[in-house]
C-alpha positions, 0 to 999 in steps of 0.5 A: 553469613551465607548470603554474603558468601554466597555466589551465582544465582541465589535461587539455585541455592536450595540450602540459603533459601530454607535458611532464609525462610526459616529465619523468616519465621523466627523473627515474625515468632519473635514479634508476635512474642514481643507484641504479646509481653508488651500486652501482657505487661500492660495488663499487669501495671493496669492491674498492679495500678488498680491495686495501688490503693491497698498497696498504699494502706499496706505500706502505711500500716507497716511503717507505723508498726516498724516505728514503735520500738521508738515507744519500748525496744520490746516492740519488735515486729519483722517484715517476714511477720507483716508480709504473713499477716497481710497475706491472710488479709488478702486470703481472709477477706470477702471475695466479691466481684465488683473490684472497687468493692474488693478494695474498699474490703481489703483495705478495712480488713487489713486495717482491723486485722493489723491493729489487733494482731499489734495490740496483742503485743502491746502494753495497755498504756501504749494502745491508745498512742499506737491507735493515735499514729495509725489514725493519725498516719491514715489521715495524713495520707488522705490529706484531711490534716495539713502538713503545716497542722501536724508540724505545730501539733508535733513540734510546738510553737518552737523558737519565738520573738515574744517582743512582736506578741501581743500582750497576754491578756491574762497570764494566770490563765494563758501560760507562756507556752499557750501564748507562744502556741496561739501566735505560732498557729497564726502564722504557721498554720495554712489550710486549703480553701476546699479538701483540706477538712473533708479527706478530699485533698491531695495525697501529699496533704497539700490540699490539691495546690488550690487557694490557702488561707491562714485559719487563726489569722488575727486571733492572737490579737482579738484574745488580747483585746477582747479577752472577756468575750473569749472567755465567756464564749470559749474559755469557759464555756462548756461547748465552746464549738 
C-alpha cells in the first residue's frame, strides 16, 4: 500500500525503503520456516511408515478384542484401556538400536502381553476361541489364509445343487453336509501358486495377484469313483498327510 501511494522518487522515502527491507526479511524467514516444516513433515512421515507394521498389529489386536462381546457381553474393553496396555508394551519391551529388530520385539511383546492380560478376564471355555481368532487374524493379515478358504471355513458350503454333485460313495460315512463341503471346496477355494502357504502373499490375502489354481479340483469325482483307495489312504489312515 505504501508503495502504491508513494509519490516522487521512492529512493528518497526512507520509511518506505526500510519497510520494504523488513518485508523482504520477513518473507525470507517465512520461506525458511516453510522449508523446515516440510522437511520435518517428511521426516515424521518416514518415521511413521517405519512403524506401520507395529500399528497394523496394534489395530489387529484391538479389533479382535473389541469383538469379544459377541462371545459374551461381559467381555467389554474400552479403547482407553487398550491404549493404556499398548503404551505399557512400548515402554516395557526391550530397547535395541536396530530398528527392524526393535519393531519385531514390539510386535511379539505386544501380542503376548495383550493375550495374557485379556485371558485373565475370560472364562476358561473361551480362551481357546480367543486364541484362534487372534491367530486367524494374524495369518489373514499376512496373506497366509486366502479369503476363499476363510469364507468356506466360516460360512460352510452355502446354497448347493445336489443334483449336479457326484454320487456319494458311502452316505453312512460321509454325511450330506460333508459331501456338500467337499464340492464347495472344489468350486470355491482358490489359492495363489506361490506366497499363499508360507505367509509371503499380499497383506489383503490375495497371494500377491499371481497365477492361481483350485487345489481341490476333481477331488469329489475321485472320491466318488475311487472311494476304496481314499478310505485306505486317507479316511481310515492314522497319518493321511
